C-alpha positions as CSV (number, residue, x, y, z in Angstrom):
1,M,-13.6,20.9,13.0
2,K,-13.0,17.4,14.2
3,R,-10.1,15.6,12.5
4,A,-9.7,11.9,12.0
5,N,-7.0,10.0,13.9
6,Q,-4.0,10.8,11.7
7,R,-0.7,9.2,12.1
8,C,2.6,9.1,10.2
9,H,4.5,5.8,10.0
10,G,7.6,4.8,8.2
11,G,10.1,2.1,7.6
12,F,13.5,1.5,6.2
13,F,14.6,-1.2,3.7
14,Q,18.0,-2.1,2.3
15,R,18.4,-0.5,-1.2
16,G,17.6,-2.8,-4.0
17,T,15.2,-5.0,-2.1
18,H,12.0,-3.4,-3.4
19,A,10.6,-2.9,-6.8
20,Q,10.7,0.9,-6.4
21,E,13.7,3.0,-5.4
22,G,13.1,6.3,-3.6
23,I,10.1,7.6,-1.6
24,S,7.1,5.3,-1.5
25,I,3.6,6.6,-0.8
26,V,1.5,4.2,1.3
27,I,-2.2,4.7,1.8
28,N,-4.0,3.0,4.8
29,V,-7.3,1.3,3.7
30,P,-9.8,-0.7,5.6
31,S,-9.6,-3.7,3.3
32,I,-6.8,-4.5,0.9
33,D,-8.7,-7.2,-0.8
34,E,-11.6,-4.9,-1.7
35,H,-9.3,-2.2,-2.9
36,L,-7.1,-4.5,-5.0
37,G,-10.3,-5.6,-6.9
38,R,-11.3,-1.9,-7.4
39,I,-7.8,-1.0,-8.6
40,E,-7.7,-3.8,-11.2
41,K,-11.3,-3.0,-12.4
42,A,-10.2,0.7,-12.9
43,G,-7.2,-0.4,-15.0
44,G,-4.4,-0.4,-12.4
45,K,-2.0,-3.3,-11.8
46,V,-1.1,-5.3,-8.7
47,L,2.7,-5.3,-8.5
48,V,3.0,-7.0,-5.0
49,S,0.1,-9.1,-3.8
50,K,-1.3,-8.8,-0.3
51,S,1.4,-9.9,2.1
52,P,1.5,-10.0,5.9
53,V,3.9,-7.7,7.8
54,G,4.5,-9.4,11.1
55,D,1.6,-8.9,13.5
56,F,1.1,-5.3,12.3
57,G,-0.9,-5.5,9.1
58,F,-0.9,-6.3,5.4
59,Y,0.8,-4.6,2.5
60,A,0.4,-4.6,-1.3
61,Q,1.9,-2.5,-4.0
62,I,0.0,-1.3,-7.1
63,A,0.6,0.8,-10.2
64,D,-2.1,3.2,-11.3
65,T,-3.1,3.7,-14.9
66,E,-0.3,6.2,-15.4
67,G,2.4,3.9,-13.9
68,N,2.7,5.6,-10.5
69,V,3.6,3.1,-7.9
70,I,1.6,3.3,-4.6
71,G,1.6,1.0,-1.5
72,I,-1.6,0.1,0.3
73,W,-1.7,-0.9,3.9
74,Q,-4.3,-2.6,6.1
75,D,-3.9,-2.6,9.9
76,V,-4.5,-5.8,11.8
77,K,-7.6,-5.1,14.0
């Protein structure tokens, strides 16, 4: 079975500088703009709007309908 190109990335932030303390799950998506629209339409909330992260990509943070906080990431192509 052929696997997709899988990678694990991470980062460190000073405590208290983010809306969520503890471990943060971040999902890589092809288009943050498209997914933010789909998330809101499904009843989720955007907590942190799409923001550039250096020359690496874009980040946003959402809460699903049960209040779970998830980050979404888009690589710069």
